[in-house]
C-alpha positions in Angstrom: 125.1 81.4 80.5 123.7 83.1 77.4 125.6 85.6 75.3 124.4 89.1 75.9 122.9 89.4 72.4 120.9 86.2 72.6 117.2 86.7 72.8 114.3 84.3 72.4 111.5 86.1 70.6 108.1 85.5 69.1 105.5 87.7 67.3 101.9 87.1 68.1 99.3 88.7 65.9 96.0 89.8 67.4 92.9 91.9 66.4 91.3 93.9 69.2 87.7 92.9 70.1 84.9 95.4 70.9 84.4 93.8 74.3 88.0 94.8 75.3 87.3 98.6 74.9 85.9 101.1 77.4 83.4 103.9 77.1 86.1 106.1 75.5 86.8 103.5 72.8 90.2 102.6 74.1 91.3 99.1 75.1 90.8 99.1 78.9 94.1 98.9 80.8 93.0 95.7 82.5 93.0 93.9 79.2 96.7 94.5 78.6 97.6 91.8 81.1 95.4 89.3 79.1 97.2 90.3 75.9 100.6 89.8 77.5 99.5 86.4 78.8 98.2 85.2 75.4 101.5 86.3 73.8 103.6 84.7 76.5 102.0 81.3 76.2 102.2 81.5 72.4 106.0 82.0 72.8 106.2 79.1 75.2 104.2 76.9 72.8 106.6 77.9 70.0 109.5 76.8 72.2 107.8 73.4 72.7 106.9 73.9 76.3 103.2 74.8 76.5 101.9 75.8 79.9 99.8 72.6 80.1 103.1 70.6 80.0 104.7 72.8 82.7 101.7 72.2 85.0 101.9 68.4 84.3 105.5 68.6 85.7 104.1 70.0 89.0 105.1 73.6 88.3 103.1 76.8 88.4 104.3 80.1 87.0 102.4 82.9 88.7 102.9 86.5 87.7 104.8 88.4 90.4 105.1 91.8 88.7 103.9 93.7 85.7 105.3 97.0 84.5 103.5 98.5 81.5 104.0 101.7 79.6 101.0 103.0 77.6 102.4 105.0 74.6 99.4 105.2 72.3 95.9 103.7 72.8 94.6 100.6 71.2 91.1 100.7 69.6 88.5 98.2 68.5 89.5 96.3 65.4 93.1 97.4 65.6 95.4 94.7 64.2 98.5 94.5 66.4 101.6 92.5 66.8 102.9 91.6 70.3 106.6 90.9 70.3 107.5 88.8 73.3 111.1 88.2 74.4 113.1 86.3 77.0 116.4 88.1 77.2 117.9 86.6 80.4 118.4 83.1 81.4 115.8 82.3 84.1 116.7 81.5 87.7 113.8 81.3 90.2 111.9 83.6 87.9 111.6 84.4 84.2 111.3 87.9 82.8 109.2 88.5 79.6 109.6 91.7 77.7 106.8 92.9 75.4 106.4 95.5 72.6 102.9 96.0 71.2 103.2 97.3 67.7 100.7 98.5 65.1 100.7 96.6 61.8 102.7 99.5 60.4 105.3 99.0 63.1 104.5 101.9 65.5 105.3 101.2 69.1 102.0 101.4 71.1 102.9 99.8 74.4 105.9 98.2 76.2 105.9 96.0 79.2 107.8 93.6 81.4 106.1 90.7 83.2 108.0 88.6 85.7 106.8 85.0 86.5 108.1 82.9 89.4 108.6 79.1 89.3 106.5 77.5 92.1 106.3 73.9 93.1 102.6 73.0 92.9 102.7 70.6 95.9 104.7 72.7 98.4 103.7 76.1 97.0 107.3 77.2 97.5 109.6 79.0 95.0 111.9 76.8 93.1 114.7 77.1 90.6 113.8 77.1 86.9 113.4 73.4 85.9 116.1 71.8 83.8 113.7 70.9 81.0 112.8 74.6 80.8 116.4 75.8 80.7 117.4 73.1 78.3 114.7 74.1 75.9 115.7 77.7 76.0 119.4 76.8 75.5 118.4 74.8 72.4 117.0 77.9 70.7 
């Protein structure tokens, strides 16, 4: 079990593209899920368990919930940092926490995304695989 203060964290830098904005000039809300996904897989890559390796082990990690709080809008060409954390030891699901920050450090968005572990052959929920837990515990 992890100590309460232990967190696995990664900062992903990104520049907003014009195609991600809507008629009002804001980043459209549907694009936030894509930003979270990019940041999530960069965290996993940093941990040494890229999603391609997870799939090779016969595991899928579908998103089962997203909760997002829009604090300030994002605009075309904004440079942002997406801080992604895993703060709880995974069981049958893993919870990712996000803070999207401006380059100057202002909080623009916060979110939680929960992914389940699914056996790709049976399509049934499974416990977090040992290689995944071992890698997290090594951090």
